[in-house]
C-alpha positions as CSV (number, residue, x, y, z in Angstrom):
1,X,102.2,82.5,96.6
2,X,103.8,81.3,99.9
3,X,105.5,84.6,100.2
4,X,102.2,86.5,100.5
5,X,100.6,84.1,102.6
6,X,103.5,84.5,104.9
7,X,102.7,88.3,104.5
8,X,99.3,88.7,104.9
9,X,99.4,86.7,108.0
10,X,102.2,88.2,109.2
11,X,100.7,91.7,109.2
12,X,97.2,90.2,110.6
13,X,99.3,89.3,113.9
14,X,101.0,92.8,114.5
15,X,97.9,94.4,113.8
16,X,95.8,92.1,116.0
17,X,99.0,92.7,118.9
18,X,99.0,96.5,118.6
19,X,95.1,97.0,118.4
20,X,94.1,94.7,121.1
21,X,96.9,94.4,123.5
22,X,99.3,97.4,122.9
23,X,96.9,100.1,122.4
24,X,94.4,99.1,125.1
25,X,97.1,98.8,128.0
26,X,99.2,101.9,126.6
27,X,102.4,100.0,125.9
28,X,104.8,101.5,123.3
29,X,107.3,99.3,121.5
30,X,108.8,101.7,119.2
31,X,108.2,101.9,115.5
32,X,105.3,104.2,113.9
33,X,102.8,101.5,115.4
34,X,104.0,103.0,118.9
35,X,103.8,106.4,117.9
36,X,100.4,105.4,117.1
37,X,99.5,104.1,120.2
38,X,100.8,107.6,122.2
39,X,99.4,109.7,119.3
40,X,96.0,107.7,120.4
41,X,96.1,108.6,123.8
42,X,96.9,112.1,123.5
43,X,94.3,113.1,120.9
44,X,91.5,111.4,123.3
45,X,90.2,114.4,124.3
46,X,89.8,116.1,120.7
47,X,89.2,113.1,118.6
48,X,86.2,110.5,119.9
49,X,88.5,107.4,121.0
50,X,91.8,108.9,119.9
51,X,93.4,109.0,116.3
52,X,93.1,105.7,114.8
53,X,96.3,103.8,114.5
54,X,95.8,103.3,110.6
55,X,95.8,107.3,110.4
56,X,99.0,107.6,112.0
57,X,100.6,105.0,110.3
58,X,99.5,106.1,106.7
59,X,100.5,109.9,107.6
60,X,103.9,109.0,108.8
61,X,104.8,106.4,106.1
62,X,103.5,108.5,102.9
63,X,106.0,111.2,103.2
64,X,108.7,108.6,104.1
65,X,107.9,106.5,101.0
66,X,108.1,109.5,99.0
67,X,111.5,110.5,100.4
68,X,112.8,106.6,99.9
69,X,111.5,107.2,96.1
70,X,113.4,110.0,95.7
71,X,116.6,108.8,97.4
72,X,116.9,105.4,96.7
73,X,114.8,104.7,93.7
74,X,111.6,102.6,93.0
75,X,113.6,99.5,93.4
76,X,114.0,99.9,97.1
77,X,110.6,100.6,98.3
78,X,108.7,97.7,95.7
79,X,108.8,95.2,98.4
80,X,107.9,97.5,101.3
81,X,104.7,99.2,99.8
82,X,102.8,96.1,100.1
83,X,103.8,95.2,103.6
84,X,103.0,98.9,104.6
85,X,99.7,98.9,102.9
86,X,98.2,95.5,104.1
87,X,99.5,96.5,107.4
88,X,97.5,99.6,107.3
89,X,94.7,98.1,105.8
90,X,94.8,95.9,109.1
91,X,95.0,98.7,111.6
92,X,92.0,100.3,109.9
93,X,89.5,97.3,109.5
94,X,90.1,95.0,112.6
95,X,88.1,95.4,115.6
96,X,89.8,96.5,118.6
97,X,89.4,93.8,121.3
98,X,90.8,95.3,124.2
99,X,92.4,93.0,127.0
100,X,92.9,93.1,130.5
101,X,96.3,94.8,131.4
102,X,97.6,91.2,133.2
103,X,101.1,90.5,133.1
104,X,100.9,87.3,131.0
105,X,99.1,89.0,128.3
106,X,101.8,92.0,127.9
107,X,104.3,89.0,127.2
108,X,101.7,87.4,124.8
109,X,101.6,90.6,123.0
110,X,105.4,90.4,122.2
111,X,104.8,86.6,121.1
112,X,102.2,87.5,118.9
113,X,103.9,90.8,117.4
114,X,107.3,88.8,117.1
115,X,105.4,85.9,115.2
116,X,103.9,88.5,112.9
117,X,107.4,90.5,112.2
118,X,109.2,87.0,111.9
119,X,106.5,86.2,109.0
120,X,106.8,89.2,107.6
121,X,110.4,89.0,106.8
122,X,110.4,85.3,106.2
123,X,108.0,86.7,103.4
124,X,110.9,88.9,102.1
125,X,108.9,92.0,102.5
126,X,108.9,94.8,105.1
127,X,106.5,97.1,106.5
128,X,108.3,100.7,106.4
129,X,108.4,102.4,109.5
130,X,111.3,103.2,111.7
131,X,113.7,100.6,109.7
132,X,113.1,102.3,106.5
133,X,113.8,105.5,108.2
134,X,116.7,104.1,109.7
135,X,118.2,102.9,106.1
136,X,117.4,106.2,104.9
137,X,119.5,108.2,108.1
138,X,122.4,105.7,107.3
139,X,122.8,107.0,103.9
140,X,123.5,110.5,105.5
141,X,125.5,109.1,108.7
142,X,127.3,106.1,107.4
143,X,129.8,106.6,110.5
144,X,127.1,104.8,112.7
145,X,125.8,101.6,112.3
146,X,122.4,100.8,110.7
147,X,121.2,98.7,113.6
148,X,122.3,101.8,115.9
149,X,120.3,104.3,113.9
150,X,117.5,102.2,114.5
151,X,118.1,101.4,117.8
152,X,117.8,105.4,118.6
153,X,114.4,105.6,116.8
154,X,113.1,102.9,118.6
155,X,114.2,104.3,121.6
156,X,113.5,107.7,121.1
157,X,109.4,106.3,120.7
158,X,109.6,104.1,123.9
159,X,110.8,107.5,126.2
160,X,108.1,109.2,124.7
161,X,105.9,106.7,125.7
162,X,107.3,106.7,129.5
163,X,106.2,110.3,129.3
164,X,102.8,109.6,128.4
165,X,102.0,106.3,129.9
166,X,104.6,106.4,132.9
167,X,107.3,104.5,134.1
168,X,105.3,100.9,135.2
169,X,103.7,100.1,131.7
170,X,107.1,100.9,129.7
171,X,108.7,98.6,131.6
172,X,106.4,96.2,130.4
173,X,106.8,97.1,127.1
174,X,110.8,96.2,127.4
175,X,109.7,92.8,128.2
176,X,107.4,92.9,125.6
177,X,110.3,94.0,123.0
178,X,112.6,91.2,124.2
179,X,109.7,88.8,123.6
180,X,109.1,89.9,120.1
181,X,112.8,89.6,119.3
182,X,113.2,86.2,120.7
183,X,109.8,85.1,119.0
184,X,111.0,86.9,115.8
185,X,114.3,84.9,116.0
186,X,112.6,81.5,116.3
187,X,110.1,82.0,113.6
188,X,113.1,82.8,111.0
189,X,115.4,80.4,112.1
190,X,112.9,77.4,113.5
191,X,113.5,75.7,116.7
192,X,115.8,72.9,115.6
193,X,119.1,73.8,117.2
194,X,122.4,72.5,116.3
195,X,125.5,72.5,117.9
196,X,129.2,72.4,116.4
197,X,131.8,70.4,118.2
198,X,135.4,70.6,117.6
199,X,137.3,67.7,118.7
200,X,141.1,67.7,119.0
201,X,142.4,64.0,119.8
202,X,145.4,61.9,118.9
203,X,142.9,59.2,117.7
204,X,140.9,61.5,115.3
205,X,140.9,58.4,112.8
206,X,139.1,56.2,115.1
207,X,136.8,58.6,116.9
208,X,135.4,59.7,113.0
209,X,135.0,56.3,112.2
210,X,132.8,55.4,115.0
211,X,130.7,58.8,115.1
212,X,129.7,58.1,111.4
213,X,129.0,54.3,112.0
214,X,126.7,55.2,114.8
215,X,125.4,58.3,114.8
216,X,125.0,58.5,111.1
217,X,127.0,62.4,110.9
218,X,129.6,63.5,108.8
219,X,132.7,64.9,110.0
220,X,135.5,67.4,108.8
221,X,139.2,67.2,109.0
222,X,141.1,70.3,109.4
223,X,145.0,70.2,109.7
224,X,146.3,72.1,113.0
225,X,149.7,72.3,114.6
226,X,149.9,73.2,118.4
227,X,151.4,76.4,119.5
228,X,153.1,75.1,122.7
229,X,153.6,71.8,121.7
230,X,154.8,72.3,118.0
231,X,153.1,68.8,117.1
232,X,151.1,68.9,114.2
233,X,147.4,67.5,114.6
234,X,144.2,67.3,113.1
235,X,140.9,68.9,114.4
236,X,137.4,67.4,113.8
237,X,134.4,69.1,113.2
238,X,131.1,67.9,113.5
239,X,127.4,69.2,113.2
240,X,124.5,67.7,115.6
241,X,121.5,68.3,117.3
242,X,121.5,69.4,120.7
243,X,120.0,65.9,121.8
244,X,122.9,64.0,120.2
245,X,125.7,66.0,122.3
246,X,125.6,63.5,125.5
247,X,126.1,60.7,123.0
248,X,128.7,62.5,121.1
249,X,131.0,63.3,124.2
250,X,130.4,59.8,125.7
251,X,131.5,58.4,122.1
252,X,134.8,60.6,122.2
253,X,135.6,60.0,125.9
254,X,135.6,56.3,125.5
255,X,137.9,56.9,123.0
256,X,140.2,59.1,124.1
257,X,139.5,60.7,127.8
258,X,142.4,63.0,127.0
259,X,140.6,64.7,123.9
260,X,139.7,68.4,123.5
261,X,136.3,69.2,122.8
262,X,134.8,72.8,122.1
263,X,130.8,72.8,121.7
264,X,129.5,76.1,120.3
265,X,126.2,77.0,119.4
266,X,124.9,77.3,115.5
267,X,122.5,79.7,114.4
268,X,121.3,77.7,111.2
269,X,122.5,74.8,109.3
270,X,121.5,73.8,105.8
271,X,122.6,70.6,104.3
272,X,122.3,66.7,104.3
273,X,120.7,65.4,107.5
274,X,119.6,69.2,108.7
275,X,117.2,71.8,106.7
276,X,117.4,71.0,103.0
277,X,116.4,74.0,101.5
278,X,115.3,77.8,102.6
279,X,111.6,77.5,103.9
């Protein structure tokens, strides 16, 4: 049930961003929905209000799904059909609420779309589009990375948007793409960031004892040897929250001011004291 709730909320946010923000201000951020925004604008003279986004989405996705079925099989598309149908449904029934082309609303469009994409990916579903097309093309162009193929497809759509809507709006679209990616990562990985700290010291035992006692964090010890000094040492690894970094540094420096610390970003942490299970 949680997966379907994520999917429903995610596709709703995506559709709302496309119809009320991207379409109203003429922003093309790639994907089939970006093509829909272009088609909507260029067909305005022959179709009252232009061809709706949902019609373009269906027109592009149906042959793609048929091709994917014959090339990859039904297992490949089963988690995509639901997301694509739900997104198309939202695009068809949600009313377009045009917004003023204010800078902060352009960024908000990326935030809404990014949150929607993050929820969809978190649900385990996808919505088809250029991502699926990229997967199919990758089958025939193995020499290129899948991510590169998808980027080229989206870039081609954005360039087409430049030709239709001009450079100014398209530059804002690039900002929206960045915001979308940033928010998507935040939704998928959460806001509880952590840091991995590697500690090299001659007083590792004392440091480990104090850290475990005062910070209640576990530590892992690895055997190591210095290439220059030819001395056998041990290296401590400790994962802590960002807020604990200053306290950890203080502890280490008080015990051994000649210690060597390496602090690195951690994308995700699961285990005791952090995330207990996949959300």
